[in-house]
N, C-alpha and C positions, 0 to 999 in steps of 0.2 A: 382337281378343283372340288370344293365342297358346295353343298346347296347354298349355304350362306354366302360364300364368295361369289357364286354365280349370280345370285339375286342382287348383289351390290354392283355388278358390272353395268356400265352405261348401255351396253348392247342388249341387255336382258329385257324381255317383255313377256307379260302374262295376260291372258284374256280368258274369261269365263263369264258369260252373260246369263247363265242358267238361274232360274228361279225354282227352288226345290218343289214348291207346291205344284207349279205348272208341269214340271217334268214327271212327278209322281202321278198326276192326273192323266197325263198323256200315256204313260206306260200302262196304267190300269185300263185305259180305254181302247187299246189296240192289241192285235195279235203279235205284232213285232214292232218294237220301237227301235229305230236305227237312226241315230243322229250323228253324222260326221261333223267335225268342227265344233263339238260340244265345248272344247277348251283348247287353247294353244299356248305353248311356250316357245318363244323364239330367242335366238342369240344372234343378233345382227340381222342382215337381210337374207342370208343364204341357208341357214340351218335352223331346225327346230323340231318340235314334236306336236302331234295332234291327238286329241282324245276322241275316240268313237264310243259313244254310249249305245250299246246294242243289247236289248233284252228280248228274248223269244218267249212269248207267252202261249205258244201253241201246245205246250205240254204242261202237265201238272207241276213240273219242276221249275218252270220259269228260268230257262237257261240264260246265263249272263255271258255274252260273248264280247264284252267291252274290252278295249285295249288302248294302249298308248303306242302310236306309230311314229316312225321317223319321217321327217319331211326335209326335202332338199330343194334348192333353187335350180331350175332347169334353164340354162342360159339360152339355148336354142329356141325354146318356146316362151321364154320370158315369164315364167310362172313358178309357183311353189308346187311341188308334186309330193304326194304321199307315197312312201315306200311300204306297200302292204305286206312285204316279206320280212320287214324288220319291225318287230313289235314286242311288247310285254303286256300280258294280261293284267288288268287292274279293274277292280270292282269298287264303286263308290258305296259307302255306307251312309245313306241319307239320314239315318238316325243319329249320327254323330254331328253335333253342332259345328264341328270344325271340318266338315267334309270338303269344303273348298280348299282350305289350307293343306289338308292331307293330299288332295288331288294335285295341287300345284307342286308340292314336294315330291310326289311320285313322278310327276312329269319332269321335274328337274333332274331326278336320279336317272331317268331314262335318257334324257338329253346328254348328260355327262357320260353315261355308259355308251350310247350309240356313237357319239362323236369323240370319245376318249379325251374329254376336256380335263 
């Protein structure tokens, strides 16, 4: 399945409520910015991916540990769980005016890869 095909499916859902200015301000004001659930892509109720934006400012290098993680529905617990062992590193370029679109597409690629859609 292609990204375009995925986005056209009724089961497809994308969420990112991030405001660039707020995020950049918070990253600059803290030693470690770590926001799980920064963005989500889901396909139906049972599978998806979650973006964790994580910047470690404790060194001069500002290490970016951000990644896209697989999520699955846990029937026993009746909740969505993040699989922290299945991920792909992804860094947002906030200087790119299309950063949200690029993030969404990267998350779609990860979803397709993780679930072999």
